[in-house]
TIFILO-435369 format. One record per residue (C-alpha): residue number from 1; residue in three letters; x, y, z. Coordinates in Angstrom, 3 decimals. Layout:
<nodes>
NODE  seq  type        c1        c2        c3
NODE  NUM   ALA         X         Y         Z
...
</nodes>
This chain:
<nodes>
NODE  seq  type        c1        c2        c3
NODE    1   MET    29.778   -33.337    15.644
NODE    2   SER    26.629   -32.548    13.681
NODE    3   LYS    26.526   -29.261    11.801
NODE    4   LEU    24.765   -26.465    13.695
NODE    5   LYS    21.539   -25.463    11.941
NODE    6   ILE    19.456   -22.768    13.586
NODE    7   ASN    16.302   -21.591    11.859
NODE    8   GLY    12.833   -20.362    12.680
NODE    9   LYS    11.234   -23.787    12.388
NODE   10   MET    13.617   -25.280    14.942
NODE   11   LEU    13.013   -22.420    17.381
NODE   12   LEU     9.243   -22.755    17.054
NODE   13   ASN     9.550   -26.492    17.680
NODE   14   ILE    11.299   -25.952    21.021
NODE   15   GLY     8.698   -23.440    22.181
NODE   16   PHE     9.679   -19.989    20.941
NODE   17   GLN     6.794   -17.836    19.743
NODE   18   GLN     6.809   -16.193    16.321
NODE   19   GLY     8.135   -12.657    16.559
NODE   20   PRO    11.307   -10.526    16.605
NODE   21   VAL    12.935   -12.913    19.101
NODE   22   ILE    13.308   -15.483    16.309
NODE   23   SER    15.649   -13.255    14.294
NODE   24   VAL    17.607   -12.224    17.382
NODE   25   ALA    18.085   -15.814    18.555
NODE   26   ILE    19.288   -16.949    15.124
NODE   27   THR    21.781   -14.077    14.929
NODE   28   VAL    23.171   -14.592    18.457
NODE   29   ILE    23.606   -18.357    18.116
NODE   30   GLU    25.153   -18.144    14.644
NODE   31   GLN    27.612   -15.431    15.694
NODE   32   HIS    28.669   -16.737    19.096
NODE   33   PHE    27.925   -20.468    19.223
NODE   34   LYS    28.718   -21.694    15.722
NODE   35   HIS    31.264   -24.194    17.042
NODE   36   HIS    28.778   -25.775    19.433
NODE   37   SER    26.824   -28.897    18.578
NODE   38   GLN    23.162   -28.813    17.622
NODE   39   GLU    22.247   -30.433    20.927
NODE   40   GLU    24.232   -27.919    22.974
NODE   41   ALA    22.673   -24.960    21.174
NODE   42   GLU    19.147   -26.309    21.573
NODE   43   GLU    19.708   -27.034    25.260
NODE   44   LEU    20.932   -23.468    25.856
NODE   45   LEU    17.957   -21.988    24.015
NODE   46   LYS    15.537   -24.121    26.049
NODE   47   LYS    17.110   -22.864    29.291
NODE   48   ILE    16.823   -19.222    28.185
NODE   49   LEU    13.225   -19.806    27.134
NODE   50   ALA    12.356   -21.416    30.480
NODE   51   ASP    13.787   -18.573    32.585
NODE   52   PRO    14.720   -15.494    30.514
NODE   53   ALA    15.102   -13.308    33.624
NODE   54   ALA    18.088   -15.418    34.681
NODE   55   TYR    19.941   -14.528    31.485
NODE   56   VAL    18.965   -10.902    30.937
NODE   57   ASP    22.322    -9.597    32.230
NODE   58   ASP    24.396   -11.985    30.108
NODE   59   ALA    26.553   -10.011    27.657
NODE   60   ILE    25.789   -12.395    24.788
NODE   61   VAL    22.459   -14.198    25.211
NODE   62   GLY    20.928   -11.320    27.148
NODE   63   LYS    19.584    -9.987    23.850
NODE   64   ILE    17.500   -13.149    23.459
NODE   65   ALA    16.280   -12.939    27.045
NODE   66   GLU    15.253    -9.283    26.628
NODE   67   LYS    13.173   -10.111    23.543
NODE   68   LEU    11.476   -12.985    25.378
NODE   69   ILE    10.573   -10.727    28.303
NODE   70   LYS     9.296    -7.993    25.991
NODE   71   ALA     7.232   -10.551    24.076
NODE   72   ALA     4.570   -10.600    26.774
NODE   73   PRO     1.119   -10.034    25.241
NODE   74   ALA     0.640    -6.371    24.350
NODE   75   LYS    -2.477    -4.410    25.225
NODE   76   GLU    -5.037    -4.273    22.433
NODE   77   ILE    -4.807    -1.074    20.388
NODE   78   ALA    -8.111     0.731    19.955
NODE   79   LEU    -9.314     1.961    16.580
NODE   80   ARG   -10.082     5.661    16.239
NODE   81   GLU   -13.721     6.607    16.654
NODE   82   THR   -13.732     9.016    13.717
NODE   83   PRO   -12.446     7.404    10.522
NODE   84   VAL   -10.292     9.172     7.968
NODE   85   ALA   -12.373    10.208     4.949
NODE   86   TYR   -11.512     8.435     1.705
NODE   87   ALA   -12.480     8.682    -1.954
NODE   88   ILE   -14.260     5.841    -3.771
NODE   89   PHE   -14.051     5.397    -7.539
NODE   90   GLY   -16.679     3.200    -9.206
NODE   91   SER   -18.753     2.931    -6.030
NODE   92   ASN   -21.746     1.413    -7.847
NODE   93   TYR   -20.003    -1.911    -8.380
NODE   94   ILE   -17.767    -2.387    -5.355
NODE   95   GLU   -18.865    -5.208    -3.066
NODE   96   GLU   -19.860    -4.632     0.538
NODE   97   GLY   -16.994    -6.718     1.901
NODE   98   ALA   -14.389    -4.433     0.317
NODE   99   LEU   -16.107    -1.335     1.718
NODE  100   ARG   -16.247    -2.889     5.174
NODE  101   GLN   -12.529    -3.682     5.088
NODE  102   MET   -11.666    -0.183     3.908
NODE  103   ASN   -13.825     1.325     6.639
NODE  104   ASN   -11.780    -0.606     9.196
NODE  105   ALA    -8.483     0.449     7.616
NODE  106   VAL    -9.219     4.183     7.836
NODE  107   ARG    -9.898     3.805    11.565
NODE  108   LEU    -6.343     2.688    12.298
NODE  109   PRO    -4.491     5.111    14.615
NODE  110   VAL    -1.781     5.501    11.944
NODE  111   ALA    -4.192     6.102     9.031
NODE  112   VAL    -3.683     9.433     7.249
NODE  113   ALA    -5.642     9.085     3.986
NODE  114   GLY    -7.179     6.422     1.776
NODE  115   SER    -8.915     5.634    -1.489
NODE  116   LEU   -10.694     2.700    -3.094
NODE  117   MET   -10.207     1.774    -6.742
NODE  118   PRO   -13.028     0.707    -9.117
NODE  119   ASP   -11.707    -2.888    -9.324
NODE  120   ALA   -11.845    -3.308    -5.532
NODE  121   HIS   -12.970    -6.543    -3.932
NODE  122   GLN   -12.559    -8.238    -0.574
NODE  123   GLY    -9.196    -9.687     0.405
NODE  124   TYR    -7.288   -10.006     3.690
NODE  125   GLY    -6.616    -6.894     5.730
NODE  126   LEU    -6.711    -4.061     3.231
NODE  127   PRO    -9.131    -4.890     0.384
NODE  128   ILE    -7.665    -5.623    -3.020
NODE  129   GLY    -7.931    -2.279    -4.776
NODE  130   GLY    -7.429    -0.431    -1.486
NODE  131   VAL    -4.918     2.396    -1.052
NODE  132   LEU    -3.946     3.586     2.423
NODE  133   ALA    -1.461     6.219     3.576
NODE  134   ALA    -0.067     5.600     7.070
NODE  135   ASP     2.067     7.694     9.405
NODE  136   ASN     5.524     6.079     9.776
NODE  137   ALA     4.069     2.561     9.798
NODE  138   VAL     3.854    -0.305     7.353
NODE  139   ILE     1.076    -2.908     7.261
NODE  140   PRO     2.225    -6.303     5.918
NODE  141   TYR    -1.320    -7.249     4.879
NODE  142   GLY    -1.719    -3.749     3.457
NODE  143   VAL     0.950    -4.829     1.000
NODE  144   GLY    -0.309    -8.383     0.566
NODE  145   VAL     1.057   -11.902     0.372
NODE  146   ASP     2.488   -11.596    -3.130
NODE  147   ILE     4.825    -8.687    -2.413
NODE  148   GLY     5.710    -6.617    -5.467
NODE  149   CYS     3.284    -8.408    -7.763
NODE  150   ARG     4.059    -6.740   -11.050
NODE  151   MET     3.111    -6.040   -14.651
NODE  152   CYS     5.753    -5.996   -17.371
NODE  153   LEU     5.122    -5.248   -21.061
NODE  154   SER     7.768    -5.480   -23.796
NODE  155   ILE     6.916    -4.068   -27.235
NODE  156   LEU     8.831    -5.904   -29.971
NODE  157   ASP     9.871    -5.429   -33.589
NODE  158   LEU     8.162    -8.639   -34.793
NODE  159   PRO     5.553    -8.302   -37.587
NODE  160   VAL     1.996    -8.582   -36.297
NODE  161   HIS     1.039   -11.164   -38.936
NODE  162   SER     3.666   -13.525   -37.472
NODE  163   LEU     1.363   -14.196   -34.505
NODE  164   THR    -0.795   -16.287   -36.853
NODE  165   ALA     1.763   -17.221   -39.512
NODE  166   HIS     4.158   -18.636   -36.891
NODE  167   GLU     1.673   -19.526   -34.180
NODE  168   GLY     3.407   -22.828   -33.502
NODE  169   GLN     6.717   -21.149   -32.727
NODE  170   TYR     5.133   -18.591   -30.396
NODE  171   LYS     3.420   -21.425   -28.527
NODE  172   ARG     6.539   -23.590   -28.371
NODE  173   GLU     8.719   -20.817   -26.972
NODE  174   LEU     6.038   -19.841   -24.473
NODE  175   MET     5.921   -23.439   -23.264
NODE  176   ASP     9.704   -23.917   -23.230
NODE  177   PHE    10.755   -20.703   -21.521
NODE  178   THR     8.174   -20.266   -18.749
NODE  179   VAL     7.473   -22.179   -15.548
NODE  180   PHE     4.304   -21.681   -13.485
NODE  181   GLY     2.789   -22.715   -10.192
NODE  182   ALA     3.502   -23.073    -6.484
NODE  183   GLY     6.995   -24.429    -5.974
NODE  184   GLY     7.865   -24.068    -9.656
NODE  185   GLU    11.599   -23.741   -10.345
NODE  186   TRP    13.581   -22.796   -13.438
NODE  187   LYS    15.667   -25.582   -14.976
NODE  188   LYS    18.967   -23.905   -14.115
NODE  189   ARG    20.032   -21.228   -11.687
NODE  190   GLU    20.455   -17.791   -13.227
NODE  191   ALA    22.814   -15.085   -12.010
NODE  192   ASP    21.257   -11.754   -11.059
NODE  193   PRO    22.319    -8.761    -8.934
NODE  194   VAL    19.248    -9.229    -6.717
NODE  195   LEU    20.702   -12.510    -5.455
NODE  196   GLU    23.848   -10.668    -4.351
NODE  197   ARG    21.936    -8.318    -2.067
NODE  198   SER    23.244    -7.979     1.478
NODE  199   GLU    19.754    -8.405     2.972
NODE  200   PHE    20.037   -12.148     2.447
NODE  201   ASN    22.874   -12.138     4.994
NODE  202   ASP    21.993    -9.151     7.165
NODE  203   ILE    18.448   -10.273     8.045
NODE  204   PRO    18.511   -13.700     9.737
NODE  205   PHE    15.017   -14.650     8.581
NODE  206   LEU    16.022   -14.187     4.939
NODE  207   ARG    19.076   -16.420     5.052
NODE  208   HIS    17.178   -19.668     4.693
NODE  209   LEU    15.102   -18.173     1.850
NODE  210   PHE    18.079   -17.518    -0.422
NODE  211   ASP    18.146   -21.005    -1.888
NODE  212   LYS    14.425   -20.917    -2.701
NODE  213   ALA    14.768   -17.481    -4.260
NODE  214   SER    17.690   -18.655    -6.381
NODE  215   ARG    15.802   -21.702    -7.640
NODE  216   GLN    12.577   -19.822    -8.424
NODE  217   LEU    14.130   -16.794   -10.139
NODE  218   GLY    12.556   -16.291   -13.563
NODE  219   THR     9.374   -18.254   -12.867
NODE  220   SER     5.710   -17.293   -12.453
NODE  221   GLY     3.128   -17.987    -9.772
NODE  222   SER    -0.336   -19.501    -9.930
NODE  223   GLY    -3.817   -17.986    -9.714
NODE  224   ASN    -4.152   -14.982   -12.015
NODE  225   HIS    -0.482   -14.863   -13.009
NODE  226   PHE     0.242   -15.126   -16.716
NODE  227   VAL     2.680   -14.631   -19.577
NODE  228   GLU     1.050   -13.826   -22.910
NODE  229   TRP     1.707   -12.799   -26.480
NODE  230   GLY    -0.541   -10.173   -27.954
NODE  231   ILE    -0.945    -7.031   -30.022
NODE  232   VAL    -0.297    -3.558   -28.679
NODE  233   GLU    -2.189    -0.693   -30.285
NODE  234   ILE    -0.342     2.569   -29.713
NODE  235   THR    -3.038     5.229   -29.875
NODE  236   ALA    -1.165     8.323   -28.714
NODE  237   ALA     0.697    10.213   -31.437
NODE  238   GLN     2.993    11.624   -28.768
NODE  239   ASN     4.391     8.853   -26.577
NODE  240   GLU     7.429     8.266   -24.408
NODE  241   TRP     9.062     5.824   -26.859
NODE  242   ASN     8.640     7.838   -30.083
NODE  243   LEU     6.760     4.903   -31.599
NODE  244   ALA     4.482     5.620   -34.546
NODE  245   PRO     0.799     4.982   -33.749
NODE  246   GLY    -0.163     1.507   -34.918
NODE  247   ASN     0.002    -2.181   -34.001
NODE  248   TYR     2.978    -4.051   -32.542
NODE  249   VAL     3.648    -7.551   -31.213
NODE  250   ALA     4.106    -7.453   -27.437
NODE  251   LEU     4.859    -9.717   -24.504
NODE  252   LEU     2.952    -9.118   -21.260
NODE  253   SER     3.540   -10.810   -17.909
NODE  254   HIS     1.925   -10.648   -14.481
NODE  255   SER     3.559   -12.280   -11.475
NODE  256   GLY     5.210   -11.484    -8.170
NODE  257   SER     7.913   -12.455    -5.713
NODE  258   ARG     7.118   -16.165    -5.520
NODE  259   GLY     7.909   -18.136    -2.351
NODE  260   LEU    10.323   -15.453    -1.152
NODE  261   GLY     7.594   -12.822    -0.916
NODE  262   ALA     5.005   -15.206     0.487
NODE  263   GLN     7.238   -16.254     3.368
NODE  264   ILE     8.273   -12.682     4.130
NODE  265   ALA     4.602   -11.704     4.227
NODE  266   GLY     3.643   -14.593     6.483
NODE  267   HIS     6.481   -14.067     8.952
NODE  268   TYR     6.147   -10.320     9.378
NODE  269   THR     2.350   -10.412     9.458
NODE  270   GLN     2.627   -12.696    12.478
NODE  271   VAL     5.237   -10.408    14.038
NODE  272   ALA     2.936    -7.409    13.476
NODE  273   LYS    -0.046    -9.179    15.026
NODE  274   GLU     1.971    -9.895    18.171
NODE  275   LEU     3.399    -6.390    18.471
NODE  276   CYS     0.212    -4.602    17.399
NODE  277   PRO    -2.898    -6.450    18.609
NODE  278   LEU    -6.004    -4.889    17.095
NODE  279   PRO    -9.726    -5.579    17.556
NODE  280   GLN   -10.993    -8.717    15.824
NODE  281   GLU   -12.473    -6.879    12.852
NODE  282   ALA    -9.122    -5.231    12.092
NODE  283   LYS    -6.634    -7.886    13.212
NODE  284   HIS    -5.213    -8.432     9.701
NODE  285   LEU    -4.298    -4.735     9.552
NODE  286   ALA    -1.636    -5.047    12.256
NODE  287   TYR     1.191    -2.630    11.520
NODE  288   LEU     4.885    -2.212    12.270
NODE  289   ASP     6.350     1.114    13.383
NODE  290   LEU     9.199     2.002    11.033
NODE  291   ASP    11.230     3.225    13.997
NODE  292   THR    11.404    -0.338    15.347
NODE  293   GLU    13.767    -3.142    14.409
NODE  294   ALA    10.884    -5.284    13.132
NODE  295   GLY     9.556    -2.420    11.016
NODE  296   GLN    12.942    -1.769     9.448
NODE  297   GLU    13.475    -5.476     8.791
NODE  298   TYR    10.152    -5.781     6.997
NODE  299   TRP    10.774    -2.614     4.974
NODE  300   LEU    14.116    -3.934     3.733
NODE  301   ALA    12.697    -7.411     3.078
NODE  302   MET     9.684    -5.966     1.221
NODE  303   ASN    11.905    -3.907    -1.062
NODE  304   LEU    14.109    -6.921    -1.709
NODE  305   ALA    11.037    -8.957    -2.669
NODE  306   GLY     9.874    -6.184    -4.994
NODE  307   ASP    13.214    -6.069    -6.767
NODE  308   TYR    13.194    -9.859    -6.956
NODE  309   ALA     9.761    -9.792    -8.621
NODE  310   SER    11.081    -7.330   -11.194
NODE  311   ALA    14.085    -9.565   -11.868
NODE  312   CYS    11.787   -12.553   -12.438
NODE  313   HIS     9.936   -10.666   -15.175
NODE  314   HIS    13.125    -9.488   -16.812
NODE  315   HIS    14.509   -13.028   -17.034
NODE  316   ILE    11.264   -14.327   -18.546
NODE  317   HIS    11.175   -11.546   -21.135
NODE  318   LYS    14.860   -11.885   -21.963
NODE  319   ARG    14.497   -15.621   -22.657
NODE  320   LEU    11.404   -15.257   -24.826
NODE  321   ILE    12.638   -12.237   -26.772
NODE  322   LYS    15.892   -14.049   -27.552
NODE  323   ALA    14.071   -17.254   -28.531
NODE  324   MET    11.930   -15.318   -31.028
NODE  325   GLY    14.927   -13.434   -32.440
NODE  326   ALA    13.255   -10.148   -31.583
NODE  327   THR    14.435    -6.714   -30.486
NODE  328   MET    12.676    -4.785   -27.734
NODE  329   LEU    11.395    -1.375   -28.834
NODE  330   ALA     9.908    -0.254   -25.530
NODE  331   ARG     9.013    -1.483   -22.074
NODE  332   VAL     6.420    -0.476   -19.492
NODE  333   GLU     6.253    -2.013   -16.018
NODE  334   ASN     4.887    -1.307   -12.568
NODE  335   HIS     4.417    -2.843    -9.123
NODE  336   HIS     1.235    -3.309    -7.213
NODE  337   ASN     1.056    -4.972    -3.746
NODE  338   PHE     3.705    -2.672    -2.360
NODE  339   ALA     4.309     0.301    -0.067
NODE  340   TRP     6.102     3.516    -0.987
NODE  341   LYS     7.400     6.521     0.930
NODE  342   GLU     5.608     9.493    -0.639
NODE  343   ILE     4.695    13.073     0.232
NODE  344   HIS     1.021    13.736     0.956
NODE  345   GLU    -0.098    17.246     1.921
NODE  346   GLY     3.483    18.195     2.703
NODE  347   LYS     4.240    15.213     4.937
NODE  348   GLU     6.043    11.934     4.255
NODE  349   VAL     3.684     8.969     4.564
NODE  350   ILE     3.742     5.280     3.726
NODE  351   VAL     1.346     4.650     0.839
NODE  352   HIS     0.126     1.049     0.601
NODE  353   ARG    -1.256    -0.018    -2.773
NODE  354   LYS    -2.723    -3.486    -2.451
NODE  355   GLY    -3.859    -4.288    -5.958
NODE  356   ALA    -3.534    -0.708    -7.154
NODE  357   THR    -1.318     0.897    -9.798
NODE  358   PRO     0.866     3.920    -9.031
NODE  359   ALA    -0.490     6.822   -11.100
NODE  360   GLY     1.643     9.829   -10.279
NODE  361   LYS     1.586    12.619   -12.866
NODE  362   GLY     3.265    11.367   -16.043
NODE  363   MET     3.906     7.900   -14.599
NODE  364   LEU     3.330     4.994   -17.001
NODE  365   GLY     1.604     1.784   -15.977
NODE  366   ILE    -0.341    -1.211   -17.240
NODE  367   ILE    -3.910    -2.124   -16.291
NODE  368   PRO    -4.802    -5.589   -17.664
NODE  369   GLY    -8.296    -6.872   -18.401
NODE  370   SER    -8.753   -10.642   -18.592
NODE  371   MET    -7.536   -13.414   -20.890
NODE  372   THR    -9.835   -12.098   -23.631
NODE  373   ALA   -10.404    -8.457   -22.641
NODE  374   PRO    -7.960    -5.688   -23.528
NODE  375   GLY    -5.414    -4.256   -21.159
NODE  376   PHE    -4.385    -0.604   -21.171
NODE  377   ILE    -1.104     1.291   -21.142
NODE  378   VAL    -1.859     4.352   -19.055
NODE  379   ARG    -0.231     7.597   -18.003
NODE  380   GLY    -1.011     8.838   -14.499
NODE  381   LYS    -2.634    12.204   -13.863
NODE  382   GLY    -1.420    12.543   -10.260
NODE  383   GLU    -4.907    12.799    -8.744
NODE  384   VAL    -4.490    13.628    -5.042
NODE  385   SER    -7.832    12.185    -3.902
NODE  386   SER    -6.816     8.727    -5.183
NODE  387   LEU    -3.395     9.059    -3.536
NODE  388   GLN    -2.049     9.098    -7.100
NODE  389   SER    -3.322     5.591    -7.764
NODE  390   ALA    -5.484     3.670   -10.237
NODE  391   SER    -6.920     0.172   -10.512
NODE  392   HIS    -4.581    -2.759   -11.106
NODE  393   GLY    -6.989    -4.610   -13.387
NODE  394   ALA   -10.647    -5.321   -13.986
NODE  395   GLY   -11.195    -6.818   -10.534
NODE  396   ARG   -13.037    -9.998    -9.677
NODE  397   LEU   -16.787   -10.211   -10.167
NODE  398   MET   -16.975   -13.747    -8.754
NODE  399   SER   -14.950   -15.581    -6.149
NODE  400   ARG   -12.866   -18.458    -7.462
NODE  401   THR   -15.268   -20.976    -5.944
NODE  402   LYS   -18.304   -19.302    -7.480
NODE  403   ALA   -16.603   -19.062   -10.882
NODE  404   ILE   -15.812   -22.791   -10.880
NODE  405   GLN   -19.396   -23.555    -9.916
NODE  406   SER   -20.978   -21.122   -12.384
NODE  407   ILE   -18.872   -21.335   -15.564
NODE  408   THR   -18.542   -24.413   -17.767
NODE  409   ASN   -15.579   -25.527   -19.840
NODE  410   SER   -17.650   -25.210   -22.997
NODE  411   GLU   -18.520   -21.594   -22.141
NODE  412   LEU   -14.853   -20.791   -21.616
NODE  413   THR   -13.880   -22.509   -24.868
NODE  414   LYS   -16.529   -20.574   -26.765
NODE  415   VAL   -15.447   -17.154   -25.502
NODE  416   LEU   -11.783   -17.936   -26.246
NODE  417   GLN   -12.691   -18.898   -29.810
NODE  418   GLU   -14.810   -15.773   -30.268
NODE  419   HIS   -11.840   -13.592   -29.346
NODE  420   GLY    -9.222   -15.647   -31.178
NODE  421   VAL    -7.268   -16.414   -27.994
NODE  422   THR    -5.212   -19.568   -27.392
NODE  423   LEU    -5.086   -20.588   -23.708
NODE  424   ILE    -2.366   -22.812   -22.268
NODE  425   GLY    -3.195   -23.877   -18.708
NODE  426   GLY    -5.541   -21.660   -16.736
NODE  427   GLY    -8.888   -22.706   -15.336
NODE  428   LEU   -12.504   -21.752   -14.863
NODE  429   ASP   -11.614   -19.579   -11.859
NODE  430   GLU    -9.787   -17.256   -14.287
NODE  431   ALA   -12.450   -17.277   -17.014
NODE  432   PRO   -13.320   -13.815   -18.394
NODE  433   ALA   -16.824   -14.029   -16.907
NODE  434   ALA   -15.254   -14.120   -13.424
NODE  435   TYR   -14.067   -10.525   -13.891
NODE  436   LYS   -15.699    -7.107   -14.070
NODE  437   ASP   -15.964    -5.353   -17.433
NODE  438   ILE   -12.591    -3.643   -17.869
NODE  439   ASN   -14.179    -0.879   -19.978
NODE  440   THR   -16.554    -0.018   -17.144
NODE  441   VAL   -13.636     0.050   -14.708
NODE  442   MET   -11.614     2.298   -16.996
NODE  443   ALA   -14.576     4.664   -17.415
NODE  444   ALA   -14.657     5.106   -13.636
NODE  445   GLN   -11.066     6.341   -13.478
NODE  446   THR   -10.737     8.861   -16.280
NODE  447   ASP    -9.710    11.413   -13.634
NODE  448   LEU    -6.855     9.135   -12.586
NODE  449   VAL    -5.197     8.035   -15.844
NODE  450   GLU    -5.175     8.674   -19.575
NODE  451   VAL    -4.885     5.821   -22.064
NODE  452   VAL    -1.728     5.669   -24.181
NODE  453   GLY    -2.318     2.279   -25.800
NODE  454   ARG    -4.199    -1.019   -25.653
NODE  455   PHE    -2.983    -4.601   -25.382
NODE  456   LEU    -5.052    -7.395   -26.970
NODE  457   PRO    -4.108   -10.898   -25.698
NODE  458   LYS    -3.716   -13.602   -28.349
NODE  459   MET    -1.840   -16.456   -26.637
NODE  460   VAL    -2.045   -16.832   -22.860
NODE  461   ARG    -0.126   -19.143   -20.572
NODE  462   MET    -1.139   -19.660   -16.939
NODE  463   ALA    -0.606   -22.268   -14.234
NODE  464   ASP    -2.491   -25.550   -14.493
NODE  465   GLY    -4.635   -24.872   -11.466
NODE  466   GLY    -3.348   -25.247    -7.905
NODE  467   PRO    -3.273   -22.911    -4.907
NODE  468   ARG    -3.808   -19.178    -5.326
NODE  469   GLU    -0.443   -18.077    -4.001
NODE  470   ASP     2.896   -19.775    -3.531
</nodes>
């Protein structure tokens, strides 16, 4: 007898539609029919699919039948006529596409408040740099594909002159202890508490993602993801780490939840679109009510992906710090591409920050520039009009396609040499000229954050091209 293997792909192949019924069917079959053959299970599922009404009273498979009956196309949900007002920071250099997307977002029936950061540009659903507070609902594309994409900065006790005196060692360790790109896996599986989380068993959709998550733990994505050595300038005499003002060697990384997060985003976005059909111009903003099973599943899966992203950074930093024989003096890290439960005007709301940095009062974060421009360690001011948020970087000035068409390899080489930066991997789509001026962006958000220190990149590793997200 062949081993019973029930997954979403198999169910889609026999005619099931993407949606909550997939998770229910997997759970029911695995719990009650695990001793049946693959053929028997598939035949039963085909019969239920063909006539769900005939099985709705069945004590076991009735759950599947109910989901199939409820999966009939829902009536389109209208957008509100009067949009929620929202604040814009750096309005003079935010593209029209981002404004149009934000204008759609604040017309959602669940929209409570919004804001647009100075690095904003067009994305899918909520614009990158968009912040939206919703009433008891979560928007998968308001979070983004790379769930929990994150910054992590470790300040080390290495002498600054070692970056040039031992450049070869820094480069070798950066090459040996990082892996980039779609499908990239670390050479051996690492143990981590995040892999022991119950969600991998409790949520049927996540079960088949465990192996991928285990293999990709401690690796980085493609696109604008990086790991880099550089110099931190601590400018504030009073800081959270009691470090003397001055220069320090630091390790900075930017990456997210890898294939785990991408598949969670894709699955629950499709579920949301089926449960919450919106007009064409807002279809990518489909949301899940947190009082529903699908909404709770996504919320748990999103938080798992965020914690997984954090674990990836910590493994990368641990390997590199150990390889360099260094000691960590301080660390700053923060998510973007995430949703949080927060209080706004006395009411709990779900705040989506898609490409935006949390900037609650006293909260530390990192806002990077580009591979040659400085990044900034910042302390949030808790500005209410921004929903206590700030930009997550400089923001794109050019699309990837336009950057590749407009920037030459010689131009990129020249600007790297002028700034004394060594680049490993990367491409023209990530060239500094493809990004807004980080100093202009920072000047537009002085009401949102104060600068505690600066990070100057010196050796940057990125993926060798490839797709934007994995």
